[in-house]
C-alpha positions in Angstrom: -24.6 -8.4 1.3 -21.5 -6.3 0.5 -18.1 -7.0 2.0 -16.3 -3.7 2.2 -12.5 -3.8 2.8 -10.4 -0.8 3.9 -6.7 -1.7 3.7 -4.7 0.9 5.5 -1.1 1.1 6.5 -1.7 -0.3 10.0 -4.9 -2.4 9.8 -7.2 -3.9 7.2 -10.9 -3.5 8.2 -13.5 -5.9 6.8 -17.2 -4.9 7.2 -20.3 -6.7 6.1 -23.0 -4.3 4.9 -26.6 -4.5 4.1 -27.4 -1.3 2.2 -25.9 1.4 4.3 -26.1 -0.6 7.6 -22.9 -2.2 8.9 -23.9 -5.6 10.2 -20.4 -6.7 11.4 -16.8 -5.5 11.2 -13.4 -7.0 11.9 -9.9 -5.8 11.7 -6.5 -7.5 11.2 -3.0 -6.0 11.2 -1.8 -5.1 7.7 0.7 -7.5 6.2 1.2 -7.4 2.5 2.6 -10.9 2.6 -0.6 -12.3 4.0 -2.1 -14.7 1.4 -5.7 -14.9 0.3 -5.9 -18.4 1.9 -4.8 -16.9 5.3 -7.4 -14.1 5.0 -10.0 -16.7 4.2 -9.4 -19.0 7.2 -9.5 -16.0 9.5 -12.5 -14.3 7.9 -14.7 -17.4 7.4 -14.4 -18.2 11.1 -15.5 -14.6 12.0 -18.4 -14.7 9.6 -19.6 -17.9 11.2 -19.3 -16.4 14.7 -21.5 -13.5 13.5 -24.1 -15.8 12.1 -23.2 -15.4 8.4 -21.5 -17.5 5.7 -19.5 -16.9 2.6 -22.7 -17.3 0.5 -24.1 -14.2 2.1 -21.4 -12.1 0.4 -22.7 -10.9 -3.0 -20.0 -8.3 -3.8 -16.6 -7.2 -2.5 -15.3 -3.6 -2.7 -11.8 -2.6 -1.7 -10.1 0.7 -0.9 -6.3 0.5 -0.2 -3.3 2.7 0.3 -1.1 -0.4 0.4 -0.6 -1.5 -3.3 1.2 -4.7 -2.3 -1.9 -5.9 -0.3 -4.3 -5.5 -3.1 -3.6 -8.6 -5.1 -4.2 -11.0 -2.3 -7.4 -9.3 -1.4 -8.6 -9.6 -5.0 -7.7 -13.3 -5.0 -9.7 -13.6 -1.7 -12.8 -12.2 -3.4 -12.5 -14.4 -6.5 -11.4 -17.6 -4.9 -13.5 -17.7 -1.8 -16.5 -15.5 -2.5 -16.8 -16.1 -6.3 -16.9 -12.5 -7.2 -14.5 -10.1 -9.0 -13.5 -7.4 -6.5 -14.4 -3.8 -7.2 -11.5 -1.4 -6.4 -12.3 2.2 -5.4 -10.9 4.6 -8.0 -10.7 2.0 -10.7 -13.4 1.6 -13.3 -16.3 1.1 -12.8 -15.9 2.4 -9.3 -15.3 6.1 -9.9 -15.1 8.3 -6.8 -17.8 10.6 -8.0 -16.2 13.6 -6.4 -14.0 16.3 -8.0 -10.5 16.3 -6.7 -9.3 19.9 -7.3 -5.5 19.2 -7.2 -2.7 19.4 -9.8 -2.1 15.6 -9.5 -5.4 14.2 -8.2 -4.2 10.6 -8.8 -1.7 11.0 -6.0 -4.3 11.4 -3.2 -4.9 8.3 -1.1 -8.2 6.5 -1.8 -9.2 6.6 1.9 -8.9 10.4 2.0 -11.2 10.9 -1.1 -13.7 8.3 0.2 -13.8 10.0 3.6 -14.5 13.3 1.8 -17.3 11.8 -0.2 -18.9 10.2 2.9 -18.6 13.3 5.0 -20.1 15.5 2.3 -23.0 13.1 1.9 -23.8 13.3 5.7 -22.9 16.9 6.5 -23.6 19.9 4.2 -21.3 22.8 3.9 -17.6 23.3 4.1 -15.8 20.5 6.0 -12.5 19.6 7.6 -12.2 15.8 7.9 -9.7 14.6 10.5 -8.7 10.9 10.2 -6.7 9.4 13.0 -4.7 6.6 11.4 -1.1 5.7 10.8 -0.9 9.4 9.8 -3.3 12.1 11.1 -4.8 13.7 8.0 -6.8 16.9 7.7 -8.8 17.0 4.5 -10.8 19.9 3.1 -14.1 19.5 1.3 -16.0 22.6 0.1 -19.7 23.1 0.2 -20.1 21.7 -3.4 -18.4 18.4 -2.4 -15.1 19.2 -4.1 -12.0 17.9 -2.5 -9.6 20.8 -2.1 -6.5 19.3 -0.4 -5.3 18.9 3.1 -2.6 18.2 5.6 -0.7 15.0 6.6 0.9 14.8 10.0 2.5 11.9 11.8 0.0 9.7 13.6 -0.1 9.7 17.3 1.1 6.0 17.6 3.9 6.7 15.1 5.0 9.7 17.1 5.0 7.7 20.3 6.9 4.9 18.7 9.6 7.3 17.4 9.9 8.9 20.8 10.4 5.7 22.7 12.8 4.3 20.1 15.0 7.3 20.1 15.1 7.9 23.9 16.6 4.9 25.8 15.1 5.8 29.2 11.5 6.6 28.1 9.0 3.8 28.8 6.3 2.6 26.4 3.0 4.0 27.5 -0.6 3.5 26.5 -2.4 6.4 24.8 -5.4 7.4 26.9 -7.4 10.5 27.8 -6.2 12.3 31.0 -8.4 11.7 34.1 -10.5 14.7 35.2 -8.5 17.2 37.1 -5.2 16.0 35.7 -2.8 18.9 35.2 -0.8 19.4 32.0 2.4 19.6 34.0 3.5 16.0 34.6 5.0 15.0 38.0 6.7 11.9 36.7 8.3 10.8 33.4 5.1 8.8 32.5 2.8 11.7 33.3 5.0 14.1 31.3 4.9 11.7 28.3 1.1 11.3 28.6 0.8 15.1 28.7 3.1 15.7 25.7 1.5 13.1 23.5 -2.2 13.8 24.4 -2.2 17.6 25.0 0.4 18.1 22.3 -2.0 16.4 19.8 -5.0 18.4 21.0 -3.0 21.6 20.6 -1.9 20.6 17.1 -5.4 19.8 16.0 -6.9 22.9 17.4 -4.2 25.1 15.9 -4.4 23.3 12.5 -8.2 23.6 12.4 -8.0 27.3 13.2 -5.5 27.9 10.4 -7.4 25.8 7.8 -10.7 27.4 8.7 -9.1 30.8 8.4 -8.0 30.0 4.9 -11.4 28.7 3.9 -13.0 31.9 5.1 -16.4 30.5 5.7 -18.2 28.6 8.6 -16.7 25.2 8.6 -17.7 21.9 10.3 -15.1 19.5 11.6 -15.7 15.7 11.2 -13.5 13.2 13.0 -12.9 9.6 12.1 -10.5 6.8 13.0 -10.0 4.8 16.1 -8.7 7.6 18.3 -11.3 10.2 17.4 -13.5 9.5 20.4 -10.4 9.7 22.7 -9.7 13.3 21.7 -13.4 14.2 21.6 -13.3 13.9 25.4 -11.1 17.0 25.9 -11.7 19.1 22.8 -14.7 20.9 21.4 -13.5 21.2 17.9 -15.4 18.2 16.5 -18.9 18.8 15.2 -19.3 15.1 14.6 -17.4 11.8 15.2 -18.0 9.3 12.4 -15.9 6.2 13.3 -16.8 4.2 10.2 -16.5 7.0 7.6 -14.3 5.1 5.1 -16.5 2.0 5.3 -19.6 4.1 4.9 -18.0 5.8 1.8 -17.3 2.4 0.3 -20.9 1.5 0.7 -21.9 4.7 -1.0 -19.6 4.0 -3.9 -21.1 0.5 -4.4 -24.6 1.9 -4.1 -23.9 4.3 -6.9 -22.6 1.7 -9.3 -25.3 -0.8 -8.3 -28.2 1.4 -9.2 
């Protein structure tokens, strides 16, 4: 089986894949200082709990936007699984998608992989929204070409900044409003919930409208990331929610070099 690793700014996601099927997945907070040995202790226990062992892993593929985390993940693959890690965007793992930008090498691997996976599953022009440390809007045209996008502060990042800068504001959980809840908050907590949640819904709807207007053709919106389902409850802009888009894309990349 394939061990696909998506190392983001906030979390590292490990997924065990058989073909295109995700058999198990786990996540751990991103820490560039975490050693291969620390990863191995944690991961081997989780593999065992899921009914697998290290011998079930035949290959490892990594996508990362945290360069400092890459070395220890490569050591993990070689030392504990006996394979040389494949790294997305580095030969022989070419993205297989045209990045139509002046400096294509500057685009995060996760954004290109999301574009690849979304195009594979959904024909036509696409806007891919990824709810991560940043909230990104990426545009993929009908031919599968990556055309660019938008990077906005992620919702957790925005909330952390708000709480850190305002002494009297409490830390709140991010959750969808209950049915019948008004936008106008009747307490500080309600006002914060409204500002964070409905503010993000309004930002997404406005951004999608502007981007689709520039594309000028019928466009589908694909959402991914942990908070996608949360916003899907009170917005109709998503045509599909694909929570494992990056992992799916890593599986596609491996499939293409394996055949």
